[in-house]
BAFI-3210 file (N, C-alpha, C; in Angstrom, 3 decimals, decimal comma, padded with zeros to 6 digits):
// residues 305
n [1|2|3|4|5|6|7|8|9|10|11|12|13|14|15|16|17|18|19|20|21|22|23|24|25|26|27|28|29|30|31|32|33|34|35|36|37|38|39|40|41|42|43|44|45|46|47|48|49|50|51|52|53|54|55|56|57|58|59|60|61|62|63|64|65|66|67|68|69|70|71|72|73|74|75|76|77|78|79|80|81|82|83|84|85|86|87|88|89|90|91|92|93|94|95|96|97|98|99|100|101|102|103|104|105|106|107|108|109|110|111|112|113|114|115|116|117|118|119|120|121|122|123|124|125|126|127|128|129|130|131|132|133|134|135|136|137|138|139|140|141|142|143|144|145|146|147|148|149|150|151|152|153|154|155|156|157|158|159|160|161|162|163|164|165|166|167|168|169|170|171|172|173|174|175|176|177|178|179|180|181|182|183|184|185|186|187|188|189|190|191|192|193|194|195|196|197|198|199|200|201|202|203|204|205|206|207|208|209|210|211|212|213|214|215|216|217|218|219|220|221|222|223|224|225|226|227|228|229|230|231|232|233|234|235|236|237|238|239|240|241|242|243|244|245|246|247|248|249|250|251|252|253|254|255|256|257|258|259|260|261|262|263|264|265|266|267|268|269|270|271|272|273|274|275|276|277|278|279|280|281|282|283|284|285|286|287|288|289|290|291|292|293|294|295|296|297|298|299|300|301|302|303|304|305]
n.u [043,096|042,532|039,905|037,372|036,122|032,675|030,785|028,899|027,492|025,017|025,063|024,531|021,804|021,226|022,297|021,077|018,469|018,246|018,758|016,581|014,712|015,645|014,807|012,628|011,302|013,002|011,233|008,231|008,864|009,453|007,015|005,087|006,179|006,298|002,959|002,327|003,144|000,915|-001,434|-001,880|-003,769|-005,310|-005,009|-003,159|-000,162|001,619|001,102|001,936|004,308|005,556|004,820|005,971|008,877|008,779|008,586|010,930|013,424|012,611|013,172|015,971|016,395|016,006|016,981|019,635|019,860|018,683|020,998|022,746|021,810|023,736|026,237|028,693|031,192|033,678|034,612|033,016|030,232|027,760|025,491|022,862|021,783|018,785|017,363|019,228|019,159|016,838|016,516|018,037|016,349|014,814|016,251|016,845|014,439|013,968|015,851|016,020|013,801|013,642|015,282|013,485|011,415|012,228|013,344|010,558|009,006|010,533|011,697|014,116|016,121|019,525|021,353|019,150|018,952|021,825|022,310|019,982|020,872|023,213|022,864|020,779|022,417|024,535|022,921|021,979|024,439|024,778|022,846|023,583|026,062|025,352|024,123|025,561|026,801|025,248|026,040|026,918|029,782|032,276|034,356|036,213|035,034|036,803|037,374|038,631|039,500|039,218|038,314|035,427|035,250|035,202|032,413|030,689|030,575|029,386|027,075|026,216|026,290|024,314|021,985|021,335|020,841|018,445|017,013|016,664|015,606|013,085|011,691|011,906|011,780|008,562|007,114|005,775|007,393|009,949|009,948|010,806|012,360|014,543|014,728|015,783|017,878|018,408|018,574|020,663|022,552|022,324|023,042|025,435|026,819|026,398|027,613|030,112|030,650|030,738|033,160|035,192|035,111|037,119|037,458|038,858|038,954|038,611|040,909|040,057|037,701|038,321|036,470|034,481|031,445|028,382|026,712|024,074|022,042|021,273|020,058|017,242|016,610|017,081|015,000|012,430|011,883|012,763|010,024|008,061|008,910|008,659|005,906|004,808|005,383|004,566|002,012|002,190|002,970|000,274|-001,509|-000,614|-001,060|-003,789|-004,649|-004,774|-003,728|-000,700|-000,019|-000,589|-000,150|000,911|-000,105|-002,189|-004,025|-004,461|-006,495|-009,399|-012,110|-013,958|-017,555|-019,682|-022,243|-023,165|-024,498|-025,193|-023,506|-025,398|-026,375|-026,194|-028,898|-029,667|-029,086|-031,851|-032,536|-035,074|-038,308|-041,837|-044,286|-042,347|-040,185|-040,841|-040,607|-042,810|-044,218|-045,523|-048,112|-046,687|-044,430|-042,646|-040,886|-043,051|-043,759|-043,497|-045,556|-046,032|-043,715|-044,105|-042,258|-039,816|-039,270|-037,669|-034,467|-034,421|-033,202|-032,450|-032,899|-035,000|-035,426|-034,863|-036,655]
n.v [-029,233|-027,708|-027,382|-028,636|-026,981|-026,677|-025,061|-024,804|-027,194|-028,697|-028,200|-025,727|-024,805|-024,082|-021,273|-020,155|-020,318|-018,719|-016,384|-016,264|-015,777|-013,491|-011,331|-012,229|-010,982|-008,067|-007,335|-007,256|-005,905|-003,023|-002,138|-002,706|-000,443|001,745|001,898|003,224|005,607|006,530|008,597|009,788|010,603|008,691|005,917|003,635|004,220|003,828|000,431|-000,436|000,470|-000,780|-003,491|-003,261|-003,769|-005,826|-008,132|-007,490|-007,836|-010,672|-011,825|-011,209|-012,775|-015,439|-016,041|-015,536|-018,267|-020,624|-020,260|-021,094|-023,891|-025,032|-025,033|-026,526|-028,602|-031,260|-032,505|-032,099|-032,282|-030,053|-028,185|-025,962|-023,121|-022,871|-020,453|-018,350|-017,875|-017,366|-015,033|-014,097|-013,371|-011,428|-009,135|-009,150|-007,713|-005,574|-004,125|-003,315|-001,987|000,419|001,686|001,871|003,160|005,567|007,064|006,403|008,425|010,738|010,733|010,802|012,435|013,316|013,617|011,852|009,642|008,740|008,386|006,541|004,178|003,492|002,745|000,210|-001,082|-002,136|-003,185|-005,086|-006,696|-007,500|-009,227|-011,128|-011,816|-013,085|-014,732|-016,326|-017,030|-018,482|-021,171|-023,893|-026,872|-029,122|-027,426|-024,797|-021,464|-019,158|-015,338|-013,615|-010,495|-008,366|-009,053|-009,414|-006,844|-005,944|-007,559|-005,549|-003,304|-003,914|-004,237|-002,414|-000,693|-002,123|-001,195|001,261|001,820|000,260|001,526|003,814|003,331|002,137|004,873|006,317|004,930|004,338|002,395|-000,619|-002,509|-000,818|-001,424|-004,117|-004,614|-003,445|-005,047|-007,151|-006,272|-005,566|-008,116|-009,391|-007,856|-008,282|-011,046|-011,114|-009,635|-011,868|-014,182|-012,737|-012,602|-014,885|-016,149|-015,334|-017,067|-019,617|-022,439|-024,233|-027,540|-029,725|-032,055|-034,155|-035,176|-035,749|-037,449|-038,377|-037,429|-037,490|-034,301|-033,777|-032,796|-029,765|-029,252|-030,389|-029,223|-026,122|-025,975|-026,510|-024,302|-022,262|-022,466|-020,405|-017,791|-018,022|-018,697|-015,749|-014,587|-015,455|-014,754|-012,154|-011,542|-011,959|-009,957|-007,951|-009,089|-008,508|-005,861|-003,497|-000,429|-001,485|-002,916|-002,089|000,772|004,469|006,309|005,121|004,891|007,047|009,332|010,238|008,189|008,511|009,796|007,962|008,331|010,992|013,773|015,113|018,036|020,915|023,379|026,335|028,243|029,405|033,160|034,951|037,748|040,087|040,477|040,881|038,743|037,440|037,484|036,311|036,533|037,337|035,985|035,106|032,940|031,306|031,447|033,438|036,202|038,897|042,029|045,274|047,750|050,751|053,485|052,810|052,460|050,660|047,418|047,125|045,632|044,905|044,681|048,353|048,469|047,767|044,536|042,806|041,948]
n.w [019,719|016,128|015,665|012,771|010,129|008,906|006,975|005,372|005,443|004,317|001,446|-000,577|-000,235|003,011|002,903|000,446|001,605|004,029|002,571|001,561|003,722|004,872|002,931|002,928|004,918|005,045|002,933|003,648|006,200|004,681|003,529|005,384|006,408|004,880|004,692|007,021|006,305|004,894|004,848|007,164|009,342|009,046|009,614|012,035|013,042|015,007|015,157|012,662|011,706|014,142|013,166|011,089|011,939|013,306|011,544|009,698|012,002|012,407|010,224|010,154|011,990|011,434|009,368|010,539|011,834|010,290|008,043|010,216|010,526|008,556|009,279|011,172|012,861|012,390|014,328|016,205|018,733|018,219|019,692|021,297|023,359|024,666|025,630|025,354|022,599|022,303|023,386|021,201|019,615|020,551|021,056|018,250|017,710|018,745|018,397|016,061|016,121|017,272|015,715|013,412|014,560|015,085|012,386|011,935|012,989|012,841|010,651|007,177|008,220|008,350|010,367|011,853|010,268|010,496|013,349|014,044|012,254|013,180|015,616|014,888|013,287|014,966|016,829|015,413|014,694|017,662|017,973|016,064|017,308|020,036|019,778|018,389|020,694|021,884|021,041|021,473|022,294|022,500|023,023|022,464|021,359|019,196|017,443|015,018|015,043|013,212|011,314|012,584|013,255|010,571|009,643|011,807|010,701|008,053|009,029|010,591|007,523|006,119|007,837|008,020|005,355|004,842|006,240|005,151|002,991|004,056|004,494|001,892|000,156|-002,632|-004,234|-004,990|-006,736|-006,236|-003,773|-003,731|-005,003|-003,153|-000,824|-001,875|-001,714|000,804|001,851|000,815|001,861|004,814|004,636|003,972|005,671|008,022|006,714|006,536|009,420|010,348|008,930|010,778|012,713|014,693|016,022|019,053|020,006|022,259|023,831|024,417|023,128|020,218|018,230|015,346|015,288|014,435|013,597|014,672|016,544|016,723|014,533|014,905|017,394|016,344|014,166|015,846|016,961|014,768|013,527|014,752|013,981|011,308|010,946|011,726|009,690|007,611|008,395|008,982|005,985|004,783|005,990|004,385|001,664|001,923|002,470|-000,214|000,025|000,627|-002,014|-004,092|-003,805|-003,414|-005,528|-006,558|-004,809|-003,416|-004,749|-004,879|-005,525|-008,733|-008,800|-010,138|-010,169|-010,591|-011,656|-014,821|-016,012|-016,337|-018,594|-019,248|-020,491|-023,579|-024,590|-025,636|-028,040|-026,687|-027,510|-028,972|-027,911|-025,724|-026,663|-029,057|-032,679|-034,715|-037,275|-040,608|-041,991|-044,057|-042,568|-043,057|-041,190|-040,473|-041,376|-040,213|-039,743|-041,951|-040,786|-037,805|-034,729|-034,204|-032,121|-029,169|-029,193|-031,960|-035,203|-036,514|-039,233|-041,653|-042,909|-045,762|-048,056]
ca.u [043,300|041,690|038,736|037,111|034,795|032,250|029,956|028,217|027,337|024,143|025,572|023,425|020,557|020,907|022,296|019,735|016,879|018,619|018,685|014,992|014,257|016,219|013,962|011,164|010,728|012,575|009,978|007,055|009,370|009,030|005,775|004,478|006,752|005,429|002,161|002,015|003,301|000,024|-002,712|-001,559|-004,805|-006,538|-003,508|-002,353|000,826|002,187|001,142|002,260|005,632|005,751|004,623|007,284|010,109|009,274|008,666|012,391|013,995|011,945|013,772|017,398|017,144|015,278|018,231|020,833|019,878|018,817|022,280|023,995|021,973|024,765|027,268|028,771|032,162|033,467|035,570|032,302|028,658|026,975|024,131|022,256|021,423|017,034|017,799|019,992|018,685|015,429|016,831|018,634|015,033|014,189|017,090|016,717|012,761|013,749|016,714|015,656|012,289|014,467|015,579|011,895|010,750|013,098|012,777|009,117|008,391|011,651|011,800|015,190|016,959|021,006|021,429|018,239|019,534|023,050|021,802|019,202|021,681|024,504|021,834|020,427|023,516|024,853|021,832|022,022|025,450|024,574|022,148|024,282|027,172|024,700|023,163|026,252|027,498|024,014|026,278|027,443|030,025|032,932|035,628|036,123|034,901|037,412|037,195|039,602|039,276|039,490|037,157|034,590|034,567|034,137|030,945|030,093|030,707|028,159|025,933|025,617|025,567|023,210|020,539|021,461|020,431|017,122|016,177|016,172|015,075|011,702|011,229|012,456|011,032|007,174|006,142|005,794|008,767|011,146|010,257|011,191|014,334|015,291|014,544|016,861|019,526|018,726|018,880|021,956|023,309|022,460|023,550|027,022|027,193|026,763|029,140|031,713|031,275|031,141|034,579|035,961|035,104|037,669|036,911|039,586|038,299|039,375|041,559|039,263|036,448|038,705|035,914|033,888|030,214|027,023|025,985|022,105|021,229|021,457|019,078|016,091|016,441|016,493|013,498|011,360|011,962|012,202|008,923|007,030|009,004|008,036|004,923|004,461|006,214|003,769|000,580|002,260|002,658|-001,229|-001,836|-000,029|-002,152|-005,261|-004,375|-004,371|-002,944|000,409|000,502|-000,877|001,026|-000,130|-000,456|-003,768|-005,081|-004,646|-006,480|-010,918|-012,762|-014,942|-018,859|-020,677|-023,919|-022,961|-025,833|-024,121|-024,073|-026,573|-025,995|-027,019|-030,081|-029,044|-030,169|-032,544|-032,846|-036,676|-039,366|-042,922|-044,625|-041,684|-038,798|-040,153|-040,690|-044,150|-044,229|-047,108|-048,650|-045,476|-043,166|-041,703|-041,542|-044,240|-043,408|-044,049|-046,374|-044,856|-044,174|-044,485|-041,092|-039,152|-039,039|-036,211|-034,170|-034,668|-032,597|-033,035|-032,837|-035,632|-035,140|-035,248|-037,809]
ca.v [-029,066|-027,390|-028,105|-028,212|-026,331|-026,603|-023,942|-024,967|-028,268|-029,064|-027,009|-024,064|-025,116|-023,419|-020,335|-019,985|-020,483|-017,839|-015,081|-015,970|-015,406|-012,207|-010,706|-011,675|-009,680|-007,123|-006,768|-007,207|-004,930|-001,970|-002,468|-002,224|000,869|003,101|001,844|003,931|006,709|006,674|009,109|009,866|010,498|007,223|004,432|003,716|004,705|002,386|-000,681|-000,596|000,423|-002,556|-004,446|-003,920|-003,911|-007,136|-008,608|-007,061|-008,333|-012,030|-012,108|-011,146|-013,733|-016,366|-015,970|-016,109|-019,561|-021,166|-020,371|-021,719|-025,120|-025,477|-024,904|-027,996|-029,228|-032,721|-032,976|-032,687|-032,365|-028,814|-027,626|-024,593|-022,870|-022,234|-018,901|-017,260|-018,027|-016,898|-013,865|-012,920|-012,974|-010,705|-008,475|-008,026|-007,254|-004,534|-002,811|-002,610|-000,931|001,484|002,382|002,043|004,477|007,090|007,569|006,687|009,770|012,014|011,355|010,335|013,706|012,988|012,886|010,555|008,579|008,001|007,590|005,070|003,565|002,886|002,048|-000,455|-001,509|-002,350|-004,577|-006,692|-007,288|-007,874|-010,402|-012,326|-013,103|-013,449|-016,141|-016,900|-017,108|-019,783|-022,553|-025,261|-027,824|-029,685|-026,591|-022,752|-020,545|-017,939|-014,823|-013,227|-008,771|-007,568|-009,617|-009,295|-005,621|-005,872|-007,832|-004,669|-002,346|-003,700|-004,741|-000,695|000,209|-002,436|-000,836|002,375|001,734|-000,631|002,628|004,786|002,921|002,423|006,167|006,802|004,077|003,755|001,986|-001,477|-002,573|-000,715|-002,229|-004,976|-003,944|-002,722|-005,625|-008,082|-005,375|-005,858|-009,245|-009,740|-007,019|-008,615|-012,371|-010,771|-009,319|-013,191|-015,155|-012,455|-012,854|-016,883|-015,757|-014,879|-018,078|-020,662|-023,484|-024,975|-028,522|-030,190|-033,217|-035,777|-035,404|-036,130|-038,608|-037,663|-037,665|-037,329|-033,365|-033,377|-032,186|-028,443|-029,237|-030,690|-027,507|-024,993|-026,341|-026,051|-022,577|-021,166|-022,765|-019,796|-016,567|-018,244|-018,310|-014,707|-013,765|-015,863|-014,101|-010,436|-011,621|-012,112|-008,800|-006,844|-008,923|-007,638|-004,121|-003,129|000,013|-001,740|-003,173|-000,827|002,333|005,980|006,707|004,690|004,948|008,732|009,823|010,311|008,053|009,435|009,580|007,359|008,962|011,932|014,505|015,882|019,498|021,645|023,983|027,433|028,543|030,667|034,055|035,719|039,220|040,437|040,764|040,369|037,348|036,478|036,988|035,396|037,549|037,216|035,189|035,003|031,667|030,981|031,223|034,628|037,502|039,896|043,246|046,031|049,263|052,280|054,535|051,629|052,105|049,090|047,145|047,303|044,392|044,476|045,869|049,370|048,777|047,041|043,425|042,900|040,780]
ca.w [018,605|015,682|014,681|011,338|010,043|007,768|007,198|003,881|005,430|002,886|000,193|-001,622|000,294|003,686|002,539|-000,563|002,135|004,850|001,624|000,950|003,955|004,913|002,096|002,339|006,087|004,523|002,090|004,375|006,851|004,021|002,992|006,600|007,070|004,269|004,699|008,373|006,168|004,203|005,461|008,651|010,043|009,059|010,165|013,240|012,707|015,952|014,694|011,802|012,251|015,282|012,543|010,220|012,778|013,996|010,222|009,398|013,037|012,721|008,742|010,260|012,966|010,794|008,588|010,836|012,702|009,235|007,845|011,186|010,606|007,672|010,493|011,513|013,236|012,261|015,483|018,090|018,036|018,112|020,543|021,366|024,316|024,054|026,199|024,086|021,278|021,998|024,002|020,324|018,613|021,294|020,923|017,187|017,100|019,519|018,441|014,465|016,308|017,395|014,444|012,571|014,966|014,995|011,262|011,251|013,461|012,559|009,168|007,221|008,157|007,954|012,003|012,902|009,461|010,728|014,643|014,080|011,138|014,276|016,873|014,553|013,091|016,459|017,552|014,654|015,409|018,662|018,070|015,399|018,200|020,750|018,769|018,454|022,244|022,309|020,853|023,063|021,604|023,059|022,562|022,551|019,384|019,023|016,423|014,476|015,589|012,017|010,535|013,156|012,939|009,201|010,038|012,212|009,504|007,001|009,423|010,207|006,516|006,003|008,683|007,603|003,795|004,980|007,406|004,487|001,988|004,577|004,319|000,868|-001,007|-002,203|-005,322|-004,994|-007,480|-006,033|-002,496|-003,954|-005,122|-001,921|-000,202|-002,044|-001,642|001,576|001,746|000,006|003,067|005,863|004,803|003,523|007,321|008,640|005,988|006,939|010,675|010,427|008,271|011,903|013,442|014,638|017,093|019,215|020,004|023,264|022,848|024,833|021,839|018,789|017,221|014,401|015,778|013,598|014,654|014,280|017,595|016,427|013,682|015,638|018,371|015,652|013,189|016,279|017,438|013,571|013,198|014,923|013,232|009,887|010,741|012,366|008,850|006,842|008,448|008,252|004,546|004,439|006,229|003,433|000,909|002,046|002,332|-001,107|-000,421|000,775|-002,962|-005,675|-003,858|-003,246|-006,802|-007,125|-003,679|-002,629|-005,372|-005,003|-006,944|-009,332|-008,855|-011,171|-010,125|-010,716|-012,722|-015,832|-016,612|-016,825|-019,618|-019,461|-021,961|-025,103|-024,559|-027,158|-028,004|-026,601|-028,537|-028,901|-027,014|-025,048|-027,693|-030,368|-033,582|-035,220|-038,500|-041,131|-041,637|-044,614|-041,764|-042,728|-040,704|-040,428|-041,964|-039,466|-040,929|-042,149|-039,686|-036,746|-034,721|-034,116|-030,952|-028,306|-029,672|-033,144|-036,214|-036,753|-040,183|-042,152|-043,668|-047,111|-048,793]
c.u [042,118|040,885|038,139|035,860|034,527|030,444|028,562|028,140|026,468|024,079|024,671|022,162|020,578|020,860|020,883|018,428|016,966|018,117|017,021|014,497|014,150|015,161|013,017|010,801|011,282|011,650|008,925|006,908|009,188|008,003|005,229|005,168|006,006|003,989|001,326|002,737|002,250|-000,893|-002,882|-002,281|-005,388|-005,576|-002,997|-000,999|002,046|002,106|001,698|003,985|006,296|006,107|005,441|009,227|009,801|009,165|010,334|013,313|013,619|012,811|014,934|017,630|016,905|016,880|019,525|020,659|019,466|020,550|022,963|022,996|023,021|025,943|027,320|030,856|032,478|034,046|034,166|030,754|028,155|025,615|023,712|021,831|020,171|017,288|017,994|019,586|017,371|015,961|017,825|017,160|014,627|014,902|017,320|015,980|013,314|014,939|016,397|014,080|012,871|014,922|014,548|011,439|011,027|012,809|011,422|008,466|009,448|012,140|013,827|015,578|018,411|021,419|020,529|018,669|020,844|022,938|021,465|019,905|022,824|023,834|021,246|021,336|024,691|023,993|021,928|023,312|025,838|023,678|022,908|025,307|026,461|023,691|024,585|027,308|026,049|024,595|027,451|028,559|031,307|034,262|035,650|035,761|035,608|037,259|038,525|038,959|038,825|038,114|035,441|034,058|034,631|032,813|030,228|029,682|029,497|027,196|025,199|025,605|024,380|021,794|020,128|020,963|018,958|016,159|015,738|015,452|013,218|010,887|011,064|011,790|009,646|006,695|006,613|006,860|009,787|011,579|010,701|012,307|015,272|015,032|015,043|018,073|019,840|019,035|020,185|023,167|023,615|023,333|025,008|027,374|027,493|027,553|030,160|032,097|031,630|032,899|035,682|036,100|036,060|037,597|038,208|038,809|038,926|040,023|040,720|037,686|037,151|038,082|035,204|032,269|028,949|026,243|024,566|021,076|020,978|020,160|017,356|016,094|016,199|015,189|012,372|010,917|011,795|010,735|007,902|007,571|008,655|006,733|004,014|005,018|005,090|002,001|001,039|002,383|000,660|-001,615|-001,932|-000,771|-003,220|-005,002|-003,994|-003,883|-001,562|000,954|000,630|000,039|000,240|-000,407|-001,635|-004,637|-005,295|-005,568|-008,369|-011,473|-014,108|-016,174|-019,395|-022,024|-023,949|-024,366|-024,649|-024,437|-024,721|-025,660|-027,132|-028,161|-029,786|-029,827|-030,762|-032,684|-034,405|-037,262|-041,010|-043,233|-042,745|-040,222|-039,010|-041,047|-041,993|-043,877|-045,566|-047,131|-047,775|-044,038|-042,209|-042,287|-042,668|-043,443|-043,853|-044,731|-045,488|-044,571|-043,823|-042,777|-040,745|-039,336|-038,012|-035,436|-033,529|-033,390|-033,334|-033,369|-033,923|-035,282|-035,891|-035,584|-037,652]
c.v [-028,095|-027,515|-027,747|-028,556|-026,356|-025,570|-024,083|-027,000|-029,364|-028,016|-025,808|-024,332|-024,023|-022,056|-019,508|-019,569|-019,299|-017,054|-014,767|-015,415|-013,986|-011,086|-010,681|-011,099|-008,823|-006,390|-006,334|-005,741|-003,164|-001,905|-001,547|-000,751|002,429|002,847|002,979|005,452|007,382|007,224|009,111|009,905|009,507|006,154|004,689|003,280|003,292|001,191|-001,142|-000,726|-000,811|-003,615|-005,041|-003,816|-005,227|-008,242|-008,381|-007,918|-010,178|-012,403|-012,215|-012,408|-014,996|-016,921|-016,373|-017,803|-020,645|-021,429|-021,129|-023,125|-025,859|-025,549|-026,299|-027,803|-030,373|-033,428|-033,151|-032,041|-030,768|-029,170|-026,167|-024,492|-021,837|-021,107|-018,303|-016,672|-016,969|-015,217|-013,203|-012,264|-011,729|-008,982|-007,958|-007,280|-005,915|-003,515|-002,248|-001,958|000,365|002,505|002,784|003,269|005,648|007,571|007,587|008,534|010,955|012,388|010,707|011,613|012,767|012,573|011,706|008,909|007,599|007,494|006,417|004,058|002,496|001,939|000,746|-001,791|-002,754|-003,131|-005,714|-007,174|-007,885|-008,970|-011,975|-012,740|-013,407|-014,626|-017,053|-017,401|-018,476|-021,760|-023,017|-026,343|-028,074|-028,856|-025,383|-021,847|-019,245|-016,860|-014,157|-011,366|-007,910|-007,846|-009,678|-007,596|-004,727|-005,701|-006,458|-003,790|-001,926|-003,801|-003,372|-000,168|-000,492|-001,812|000,834|002,462|001,218|000,677|004,005|004,579|002,558|003,445|006,785|006,085|003,463|003,042|000,436|-002,760|-002,132|-001,201|-003,121|-005,685|-004,092|-003,665|-007,201|-007,458|-005,655|-007,097|-009,944|-009,120|-008,119|-010,305|-012,139|-010,563|-010,833|-014,173|-014,225|-012,662|-014,120|-016,600|-016,400|-015,759|-019,015|-021,216|-024,172|-026,420|-029,240|-031,937|-034,644|-035,966|-035,484|-037,535|-037,780|-038,125|-037,108|-035,706|-033,213|-032,723|-031,376|-028,295|-029,286|-029,848|-026,714|-025,064|-025,736|-024,697|-021,549|-021,487|-021,084|-018,060|-016,642|-018,112|-017,125|-014,007|-013,951|-014,873|-012,336|-010,374|-011,385|-010,607|-008,258|-007,116|-008,167|-006,602|-003,812|-002,015|000,155|-002,414|-002,543|000,544|003,509|006,467|006,220|004,746|006,746|009,483|009,361|009,672|008,384|008,747|009,263|007,682|010,455|013,159|015,386|017,396|020,222|022,818|025,674|028,325|029,727|032,137|034,184|037,111|039,155|040,882|040,556|039,251|036,618|035,907|036,388|036,359|036,975|037,108|035,157|033,174|030,795|030,609|032,132|035,643|038,474|041,593|044,274|047,035|050,302|053,080|054,013|052,087|050,982|048,711|047,179|045,757|044,089|045,371|046,809|049,643|047,941|045,975|043,735|041,673|040,164]
c.w [017,331|015,196|012,964|010,857|008,834|007,800|006,165|003,696|003,993|001,587|000,111|-000,725|001,776|003,423|001,422|000,520|003,168|004,081|001,484|002,541|005,158|003,748|001,957|004,486|006,068|003,514|002,816|005,499|006,332|003,551|004,141|006,708|005,922|004,098|006,258|007,651|005,545|004,967|007,060|009,634|009,934|009,606|011,633|013,089|013,662|015,372|014,143|011,429|012,971|014,161|011,233|011,097|013,447|012,544|009,730|010,759|013,006|011,294|009,671|011,045|012,027|009,728|008,972|011,384|011,212|008,297|008,806|011,232|009,641|008,401|011,345|011,596|013,528|013,679|016,680|017,551|018,566|018,856|021,005|022,588|024,179|024,737|025,626|023,186|021,167|022,262|022,959|019,251|019,042|020,968|019,243|016,586|017,663|019,086|016,538|014,789|016,819|016,674|013,518|013,461|014,693|013,585|010,598|011,558|013,496|011,014|008,702|006,989|008,250|009,245|012,523|012,180|010,147|012,490|014,580|012,996|012,203|014,927|016,480|014,206|014,047|017,306|016,733|014,923|016,429|018,850|016,966|016,773|019,337|020,410|018,654|019,978|022,919|022,004|021,926|022,232|022,577|023,244|023,073|021,088|019,607|017,675|016,332|014,321|014,457|011,132|010,967|012,968|011,506|009,274|010,786|011,296|008,682|007,694|010,142|008,758|006,096|006,931|008,202|005,960|004,193|005,456|006,220|003,380|002,587|004,709|003,017|-000,090|-001,452|-003,174|-005,370|-005,597|-006,445|-004,447|-002,450|-003,823|-003,818|-001,023|-000,484|-002,060|-000,123|002,734|002,066|001,453|004,029|005,474|004,506|005,309|007,939|007,890|006,668|008,324|010,848|010,162|009,756|012,727|013,623|015,817|017,552|020,259|021,213|023,215|023,223|023,882|020,327|018,326|016,833|014,451|014,578|014,177|014,044|014,861|017,047|015,879|013,840|016,637|017,654|014,863|014,024|016,249|015,845|013,197|013,689|014,087|011,910|009,622|010,690|010,606|007,712|007,103|008,353|006,500|004,327|005,010|004,693|002,200|001,107|002,281|000,529|-001,348|-000,881|-000,905|-004,128|-005,022|-003,475|-004,458|-007,353|-005,535|-002,943|-003,519|-005,267|-005,960|-007,558|-009,544|-009,998|-011,234|-010,460|-012,045|-014,181|-015,929|-016,943|-017,456|-019,528|-020,598|-022,579|-024,568|-025,448|-026,840|-027,571|-027,683|-028,025|-028,463|-026,796|-025,475|-028,714|-031,676|-034,557|-036,749|-039,176|-040,861|-043,009|-043,930|-041,986|-042,193|-040,826|-041,168|-040,975|-040,271|-040,608|-040,979|-038,189|-036,112|-034,064|-032,866|-030,539|-028,974|-030,783|-033,873|-036,461|-038,638|-041,088|-043,085|-045,099|-047,155|-049,902]
res [m|h|g|t|i|d|g|f|h|y|g|a|v|t|p|v|a|a|y|l|m|a|c|l|g|g|a|l|g|l|r|c|i|v|r|s|l|y|h|h|g|q|s|w|r|p|g|w|l|a|l|g|a|a|s|i|g|c|g|i|w|t|m|h|f|i|a|m|i|g|f|h|v|r|e|t|t|i|h|y|d|a|g|l|t|l|l|s|l|a|v|a|i|v|v|v|g|i|g|v|f|a|v|g|y|r|g|a|t|a|g|t|l|w|a|a|g|v|v|t|g|l|g|v|a|a|m|h|y|l|g|m|s|a|l|r|l|d|g|a|v|h|y|d|g|v|t|v|a|l|s|v|l|i|a|i|a|a|a|t|a|a|l|w|a|a|v|s|v|r|g|f|t|a|s|l|g|a|s|l|v|m|g|l|a|v|s|g|m|h|f|t|a|m|a|a|v|s|v|e|v|h|p|a|s|v|t|a|w|p|s|t|s|s|t|s|l|l|l|p|m|l|l|g|p|v|v|f|l|l|l|a|g|v|v|v|m|f|d|p|l|l|v|l|g|e|g|d|w|s|r|e|p|a|k|q|d|a|a|p|p|v|r|a|p|r|s|r|p|p|g|p|r|g|g|r|t|p|r|n|r|d|g|r|p|t|r|p|a|p|g|t|p|a|p|h|g|t|p|s|h|p|e|r|w]
***
């Protein structure tokens, strides 16, 4: 018999929390990637790119399983295989890392961007369906092929847009807006993929059991990626370059103790006594005796008295 699926068992709590975690991972990842592009000779680019990839991957994975907390089948209890669940986390980080390192070193050229976007998008979709394969219930899970294909296309488009934003968006406000769009795209991919799910419950398990075991397993597993995202947020907060952007930190600070510019002395025409004009006691210039040649640099005509 067909199982009764409830994808929003806790109302808007799980989808909103999942969206916020996807936005957090996207925002931290974008800022770390932007940091790797500043001052190439002074920053450890592979480290920043790895931190950005891990942040985005953890954000996507955390979004998926927070949303899965709200997924219930009324007729059966849901469990998760811990090994496959953790493997899906590794897949998310690795495939995002491939795309991030590709555009981080080769730039956002058309060929690199599309190739990295397709690989990363397929990896994100693989992470989702690998996480779904960790689902354990007394029945069989089926998928609608058209909806699955649509979810994969959304994943590729979201990954390509995220990689383009990672190397093209610089300002903090612009990165924040890009992360909100990324969170919306990733969440849209997840819920589109979940719309393809149908469950065929085994006849022997037609009993309304409370499905609480999935929450008790997922919450401890979510703790690690959430703590990692918080630590990555601390790294971002303590690096002023990430927050203020290139416009405020690429300029050299003005030197406060620089000496004022020295003005060149004004030139005076040479004359007797080092260029001074001889004067009387009352301060008026002395009149040369008749027939005396005028000194060099003085006017040829006598001054009028």
